[in-house]
C-alpha positions, 0 to 999 in steps of 0.5 A: 443865545436861545432867548435871542433865537426865540425873540428873532423867530417871533419878530417881524423885523430886525433893526440893529444899530451899529456905532463905532464902538471898537477900534480895529488895528490892521498892523499889516496895512497900517490902517486903524478903523472903527467897527461895531461890536461883534455881537451886533454883527452876529445878531444882524446875521441871525436876523437875516438868516431868520427873516431874510435880508429885506426884513433886517436893517442896519442903522449906522452913523452917516459919515463914519467909516465903519468896518462892516463885513462886505457880505452884509453891505447889501442889506437895507442901511439907514443912516443918521446924522451924528451931530456931535462925533463925541456923542453918536446917539441915534436921533429916534425920529428920523430913523423911525420914519425911515424904518416905517417907510422901509417896513411899508414897502416890504409889506407891500412887495413881500 
């Protein structure tokens, strides 16, 4: 945890990739959903706390309903097209371009 805190304090931006790694079963409502790993959500919260929400980005697959805590839905989200639902690897080119644009806007506007 200390190493993670140090890395976050020395970084300019946080980019966290959320993929549907865990299945969430809500027996009360009879609904199954998918969610990113808990550690990714924790690290996103740590980045927001240390850097502010304008410098923390969430990368997520387009068209996949991920269970994300509602309080985190107001941060910058970068969606990518997952060509094959069985392989949700993030295509780096388009995502990196979107991050560069978001970074430039943040640097210009504080």
